[in-house]
N, C-alpha and C positions, 0 to 999 in steps of 0.2 A: 158072420164076416161079410156076407153079401149086403146086409142092411147097413153096416158101417161103411162099406164102399160106396153105396148109394148116397149116404149122407155126405160123404166127402165130395162126391161129384156134384151134389146139389149146392153145397157151400161154395165150391169153385165157380159154379154157374152164377150164383148170386153175386159173388165178388166180381166176376167179369162184367155182370150187368150194371153193378153200381160203381165200378171203377170209372174215374173221369180223366179226361185228357187235360194236358196243360192249357189248351185253347179254351176248354170249357170252364176251367177254374178262373182263367184270366177274364173271361166274359162275365162270370158271376161277381168277381171283385169289382170290375168296372161298373156293373149295374148297382152294386151296393154303394159305390162311391158317388153315383148320381143322386142318391137319396140323402147324402150328407148336407146339412145346413151349417152345423158348427160342431166342433170337437174340443173337449178339454182332455189333456193328458199329462201324466207325470212320466218322465222318461229318463233314461240314462244312456250315456255314450261310453264306449270303451274302444279306444283307437290305438292301433299299433302303426306308427307312421313308417315311411319307407326307410329311414335311417335308424330304425329301432326304438325311437322315442315312444313311450306309452303314456297316454293321457286318459283319465277317467273322470267323469263329472255327471251331474244329474240336475234336473230342474223341471219346470212345468211350462205348458204352452196353452194358449187359447186361440183357436183357429176358426175363422168364418169364411165360408165359400163366397167368392166374388166372381161370378161367371164372366163378367166383362173385362176382368183383369188379364192382360196379355203377358205378364211376367211370371206370376205364380198360379193365378187362378183362384187365389185366396188372399186374405189378409190375416195378420197374426200379432199376438203379444206373447213374448217369451222371456223367461229369466232363468239363470242358473242359480243353484242353491249356494254356491261358494263365491259368487261375485255380486257386489252391491250395485247392480246395473240392470237395465232392461233393453230389449230389442223390440221394435215395433215397425210393422209395415201396415199402413192404413189404406193402401190402394192407390195412393198418389205419390207418397214419399216414404222413405225408410229412416228410422231414427235409432241411434244408439245413445242411451241416456246413462251417464255415469254419475251415480249419486255421491260417490266419494269426492270426486273433483268438482261436482256441480257444473258439469259441462255436458254438451251433447254434440253428436254428429248428425247431420241431415244429408240424405242422398235423394235427389229428385229426378235424376236422369235415368232412363231405362238401362243405360250401360252400367251405371254405378249401383243401382238398387240391389242387384243380386249379391253384392259384397256384404250385405247385412247378415247373410247366412254364415259368414266367417267370424262374426262377433259372438261373445258370450251371450247366451240367450238364443240368438239366431242359429247357433250350432245344434240346438235341440229340435229344430224344424226338420221334419222328415217328409219331403214332397211326395214320396211314393204312397204315403198314407192317404193323401187326397186325390192323387192321380197316378195310377200305375203306368210306368214308362217301359214299353217293350220295343221302342225304336232302336234299330241297329242290332237287335238280338240275333245271334247266330244259331241259337237252339234253346231248348227248354228241357228240364228234367223235373219230375214231380214225385214226391213221396208224401206219406201222411201217417199220422197216428190218431188216437181217439179225439184229440182236441184240435189239431192243426193240420193244415197242408204246408208242405215245404217246397216252394217253387224256386228252382234255380234257373236264372236267366243268364245264359252264356253270351259273352260279348267277344267281338273279334279282337285280335292282337293289334297293337299300334306299333308296327315294325320300326318306324323311323326313330322312335324313342325307346325301343326295346321294352315295351309294356306288354306283358303276356299273361296268360292264364287268368283272364278277367272274367268275373261273374258277380252277379247279385243273388244272394240267397234270401228269399222272403219267407217269413213265418206268417201264415194267414190263419187267423182265428176262424174256426168253422161256424161258430154262432154268428159272429159279426160279418164274416166274409170280407174282412179288412186286414191289411198287413199290420202286424203288431211288432215286428222286428225285421231288421234288414242287416245283412253282412255284405259289405262291398269289398271284394278282394282282388288284388292284382299283384303281379311280380314284376318289378322294375330292376334291371341290372342285377338279377338274382336276389334282390331284396324284397321281402313280402310286406305289402301294406294291407291292412285289414281294418276297415271302419265299421264298427258295430253299434247299432241303435236299437234299443229295446224300450217298448212302452210297458210301464209297470202298472199303470192305472189309466183307464179310458172311459169317458162318458160321451155319448153321441147324441146330438140334437136336444140337449137340455138347455132350455132358455136361461136358466139360472147361471150358466157358464159363459154367456155372451159377454164379450169385452166391449166397452163403450168407446168406439173409435172416434166419436165426436168430441170427446173430452180433451182438455189440455194435455199435450204430450209430456210436458215437463214443467216444473215450477217456474214462475216468472223470473226468479233471480238467477236461473241457470244461464250460462253463456255458451255460445258455440265454441267448440274446441278448435284451436288454431292448428293448422297443419304445420308440423315442425319443418323448418327450413334448414337445410345443411349449409349454414353460412360459410363454414370453412371450405367446403367444396366449391361453392360459388365464387369464393375469393380467389380460387386458382385460375379462373378464366382471365386470359390475357397475360399471365405470368409465365416465366420459365418453369418447365416441369421439374418436380423434385427428382433428383437422381436416385437410382436404386441398384442394389446388387442382390439378385435372387437366384434360384436354381430352376433348371428345366425339370420336367417330369422324369427324365432319365438321369438326373443327378448332376448335370453339367452346370457350371456357373454362368450366369447371364448378367452382363453389365450394360447399363443404360447408355453408355457411350456409343453403342452400336446403333442407336436410334437416329443419330444425327444425319441430316440430309434426306430423311424419309418422312412421309406422312404416316403417322402411327396411331392406331386405335388400341387403347388398353381396355380390355373387356374383363371386368371383375365379376366373377360368377361363383356359384357353389352347386354341387351336384344335387342337393336336396331342393333347390330353388326351381320350381316349375317354369316360371317366366324366363329364367336364365337358360334352361335347357331348350325351351321353345325358340328362343332368340339365336341360339348357336348356329343353326342352319342359315339364318339370314346373314349373320356375320361371315360365315363361310362363303356364301354367294358373293358378298362384296369383296372378299379377299381374292377370290378367283377372278373376278371381273376387273379389278384394278391393280393387282400386284405387279403386273408388267409395267405400270406407270409409276412405280415407287411407293405403293401403298403396303404397309406392314401391319399385322395384327399380333398382339400378345394377349392370349387368354390367361387370366391369373386367378387362381383359387388359393384360399388361405388356410383351409381346414385340413391339416395333415392327416387326421384320423380317417378322413374320407378319400385319401389319395388313391387307394387301389380301386375303389368304386368309380372315381373320376377317370382313371385310366381305362377301365372297362367301358365306360361311356364313350370315350374317344375312339376305342377300337371299333365299337359298333356303329358310331355315327360317321366315322372316317373323316374327321376334321383334319385339314392339312396345315393350318396355321399353328405356330408354336404355342404350347401351353406350359405355364410356369407355376411354381409354388411360391407364393409371396411370403413376406415375413411381417413382424409386428411394426417395424419402422415404416415399411411401405404402406401398410394399412392405415397407419396414423397420418402419414404425409399426404395421402390422397383421400383422407376422411371417409374410408370405406365403412359404411354402416349398412344401408339397404343395398341389396343386389337384385338384379344386375345393375352395375354402374359402369358408365362409359366415359372415357377421357380421350379426346382427339387432340393430337399434338402435331404442329406443323414442322416443316423441314428445319426451321431455325430453333426448334425446341420450345416454342410458345404454345400454350394451351389454347386451342380454338373453341372447344366446347366440352362441357361436362353434363352428364344426364343420369339421374337415377331412374332406370327403366329405359327400354329401347325406344329412341325417339323416331317418330314417323319421318322426320327430315334428315335422317342419318346419311342416306346416299346423296342427298342434295348438298350437304356439307362437303362430302368427299369429292364429288364430281366438280363442284364449284372451285375447290382449291386446286385440283389437279389440272383443270383446263387452262 
């Protein structure tokens, strides 16, 4: 019995000596990442988005370190298995090449290049594989098994958007000391979003896997994709606004006749739209600043199935301007496709401005008209 007890004590002491802290594991991962020149991987994504939509896809990527690059720190070629297209970032510009339409998108500005990560192909790029990001971490938790470490990076809540219980859970291969999976989880308005990335096959620093970034990005006969213009929306500028009859969030009828004699901003948004939610406080600030001068705002959402979630957002963000539930006629009359969409109407009922996306000169428009 004494011998067994001594063995248990010795095993505990060995475990204590070999146990590593999160800081030590992070340091080892960063050291391993310094030794990467290029990576080839086959990967899969399984995402549960905030409104419950689930998407699953897979593909492959070739990544090369580019130390002087200030956007990603690497360049890449990537494609999904289910989409006949490719995403490329060559260190100076990003390209999305659609082989079905024989068109391509090119992004050359530092502000637009990161958008390539939202395209098929780009969605398979996992930046933490190349550079572990612990900025803004509020804490760490570490577990392990025979093959992997499991590093949980806790992140602070974002109170103004009710984003809580945020963390990244990385699976770190003990042989490579590189992340081979990540789960990025958060709760927004009591809805869970979980983005999961898993590497199924990986090769590190194999020259045979290098992508030739000096080659032609796309065939000569491919044409640049033209950004679709909402011609119907643009045609509304300078015309009388289309009348509407909708209902408020508390079920009361709202008639557009009540807009006459006021400067009115129609803010079309949806609860799942990040750009919409980010812009709502800006609209609220304008409303508070100019409402005493005859400025009115109507926030309008069209997706009835998300009504309760939208109401919860309003309770937590404390918006004071009226919020309405639109209908199919209004959506068609105002050509609501992309959101957020803004329509500014003057006191006579003429449309002064329309914009898909929050315009930088919104307040300038309002102030100029009210002065």
